[in-house]
N, C-alpha and C positions, 0 to 999 in steps of 0.2 A: 145572592138571595133575589127573589123575585120582588118586584114591587108591582103597585097597581098597574104599570104599564106593561106588565108581563102577566096576562089573565090565563094563560094555558101552560101547563106542566106537561110534557111528553116524559113518561117514564117507562123504562124497559128494564127486563131482567138480565139482560146481557148486552154488552157492546156488540155481539154479532146480530142482535136484532134490529140495529140501527139502519141497515139498508131497507128494510121494511118499514120501520117508523118514521124514515126520513120522508116518505111521501105525506105523512101527516103534516110535517113541518112544511114542506112544499106547499101544500094547499093553504096552509095558514099564512105563509109568506105572500102568496098569489093574492090572498084577500087582505093583507095588511094587518094581520093580526099577530101580536107577539107573542113568543113562546120561550120556553127553556126546556132542554132536554137534560135527563138525568139517567144512570144506571142505578137501579134500586131493585136488588134481588130479594125476592121474598125468603129464598131458602139460604143464599150465602151471605147476605148483609141485612138480616132481620132488624137490627137496631137501626139502620139507616131508614129501612121502611118505616120504623114506628116514628121515627122523628121527622121524617118527610110528611107522612099523612097525618099527623096529628097537628102539625104546624102549617099545613098547605094553605088553609084559609088566612091564617095570621100573615103568611109571607105574600098575601095579595093574589094568589090563584084563585080562578072562579070556575075551571074546568080541568079535569085531569084525564089524559089519554093515557093508558096503561097498555103496553104490549107485552105479551110473553109467550113462550112456546112450551112445549111438552106438558108438565104438570100445571103450568100456568096459573099459579095461585097469586100473582101480583095484583091483577085488578080486583079481585075478591078481597084480598087483605087490605089493600088501600081504601075500598069502598067501606069496609067494616071499622074504618078509623077516622073516617072524615064525613061530613054532610054534603060536601061538593060532589056534583055529579061526575061520574067515573064512566068513561068510554073505554071497553076493552076491545083490543086487538089480539084476535089469535094468530100467533106467529106460526107460519107453517113450519112443521117439524120433518126431521127426515124419516123418522120410524114410522109415523102414521099420518104423514102428509097433512098435519095441522088439526085432523079431528080430535086428538087428544087435547090440544089446545083449545079447541072450539067448546068442546063439553067441560072442560075444567073452568072456563070462564061464564058461559051461559047457565050453567045449573046452580044458580045462587039460591040460597035459601029465602023464603019470603021475609021481606024487612031489611035486606041489604042488596038492593039492585045495583047491578053492572049493566049498562047499555052495550051489548055485544054486537061488534061489527062483523063482517065477512073475514074469512081466513086470508091472512096475507096482505099483499100490496092493495088490494081493491078496499079491503077493511081498513087498512092505514089511511089511505087518501079520503075515504069518506069519514073517518074519525075527525080529520082535520076540518071537512066541511060541517059536520055535526057540531062541532064544538063552536065554530064561527056562528052558526044558526042560534045556538043558545046564547051567545054572547049577543047576537043581533036583536035580541028580545028588549034590550034596553040600550041600543046603541043604533040610531038611525042612519048613521054613515055606513056602517057595516052591513046594515040590511040593504041598503042601495048597491053596495059592493056586491053582494051576494046576489042580487037580482041582476045585475050585468053579467056575472059570472054565469048564471044560468042561461040568459040570453045568449051570450057568446056560444056557450055550449050547444044549445039548440041550433044556432046558425051554422055551427061547424058540422052539423049531420046532413049530407047530401040526401035529397029526396029520390034520386034516380040511381041506377045501378048501372056503371059503364066500365068497360075495360080500359 
């Protein structure tokens, strides 16, 4: 079970989503934010989803990162059962290259928001950063680490083009 020291839950529809969702965990690790990952399938483990989403706040989570592919109902269903912010990551699918995942996550009805990121690895990495930015609103130390992260990122981009 999460504690207040574990503010971010990373949930995914299948264990096969982990190679993508691990990038969210990597960014959170880089920024010093605790997380816990779980497989919670909207279709194959619906009771697990209900238990997780309805108990997420009480478990100490503050942000949920939810990744899913294909029909990708996990982020929206989680958002429908919690008042916590849900960041949706469309996992790239084989059949439609993640467009199915993206459209399933982004097209939420008014009143049940899911902040939807890019398809695949970039979306997962950005979800980790965005979760940290949300938490940094009430954590000055994390805000400083984010500023340092951004400064290092800027410094790593060369201004000149050389072979």
